[in-house]
C-alpha positions as CSV (number, residue, x, y, z in Angstrom):
1,M,108.1,-59.5,-174.0
2,L,108.0,-55.8,-175.4
3,V,107.8,-52.6,-173.2
4,K,105.3,-49.9,-174.3
5,D,105.1,-47.8,-171.5
6,P,108.1,-45.2,-171.2
7,G,108.3,-45.8,-167.5
8,V,109.6,-48.6,-167.4
9,S,113.2,-49.1,-166.8
10,Y,113.3,-53.1,-166.1
11,I,111.8,-56.3,-165.9
12,E,112.8,-59.2,-163.4
13,I,111.3,-62.4,-163.8
14,G,112.1,-66.3,-162.3
15,P,111.9,-68.0,-159.4
16,Q,113.5,-66.4,-156.6
17,E,116.4,-68.6,-156.5
18,R,116.7,-67.7,-160.1
19,R,115.9,-64.6,-160.6
20,L,116.4,-62.2,-164.0
21,R,116.7,-59.0,-164.4
22,K,116.9,-56.8,-167.7
23,E,116.7,-53.1,-168.7
24,A,113.8,-52.6,-170.8
25,T,114.2,-50.4,-174.2
26,L,111.2,-48.9,-175.5
27,D,109.8,-51.1,-178.6
28,K,112.6,-53.7,-178.2
29,P,112.3,-57.2,-177.3
30,I,113.2,-58.8,-174.2
31,T,113.9,-62.5,-173.8
32,F,114.0,-64.7,-171.0
33,S,115.4,-68.1,-170.8
34,W,117.2,-70.4,-167.7
35,D,118.6,-73.8,-168.4
36,V,116.2,-75.6,-166.4
37,P,112.4,-75.6,-167.1
38,Y,109.7,-73.4,-164.4
39,Q,106.0,-74.1,-164.1
40,W,104.5,-70.6,-165.5
41,N,103.6,-69.6,-162.4
42,E,106.5,-69.9,-160.8
43,L,107.7,-66.6,-163.2
44,T,106.0,-63.8,-161.7
45,P,106.7,-61.2,-164.1
46,K,107.2,-57.1,-162.8
47,A,108.3,-54.4,-164.3
48,F,110.1,-51.6,-161.7
49,N,110.6,-48.1,-162.9
50,K,113.7,-46.1,-162.4
51,N,113.4,-45.5,-159.0
52,G,112.9,-49.6,-158.6
53,E,109.6,-48.8,-157.3
54,L,107.3,-51.7,-158.8
55,I,104.8,-50.8,-161.0
56,Y,103.2,-53.6,-162.9
57,E,102.8,-57.6,-162.6
58,Y,102.0,-59.7,-165.2
59,R,99.2,-61.9,-163.5
60,F,95.4,-62.9,-163.5
61,A,93.1,-60.0,-162.3
62,K,91.6,-62.1,-159.4
63,T,94.1,-64.8,-157.4
64,N,91.0,-67.4,-157.5
65,V,90.1,-66.8,-160.9
66,T,92.0,-68.5,-164.2
67,K,90.3,-67.1,-167.1
68,A,93.6,-66.8,-169.5
69,E,91.8,-63.0,-170.8
70,D,92.7,-61.8,-167.3
71,L,96.1,-63.2,-167.5
72,R,97.9,-59.8,-168.5
73,W,100.1,-56.9,-167.3
74,Y,98.4,-55.2,-164.0
75,S,98.8,-51.4,-162.5
76,T,100.3,-51.4,-159.2
77,K,98.6,-47.8,-159.0
78,E,95.1,-49.3,-159.8
79,E,95.0,-51.3,-156.3
């Protein structure tokens, strides 16, 4: 993934027992990988600021709607 928001300090992704965290650098790609396969919906990517506050979630707009164009980063401040 590519971070475009200077407020993002790090990204966490992966299933709860194998969650990975990587520091974010503006406009520098971040790659995550595991030695076993996971379903995409188990990854639940989240972006945090320097204070550890959740600021973005990668998800669908609504939990019961799965249109491909709605799968993106959503600000947690919008809700």
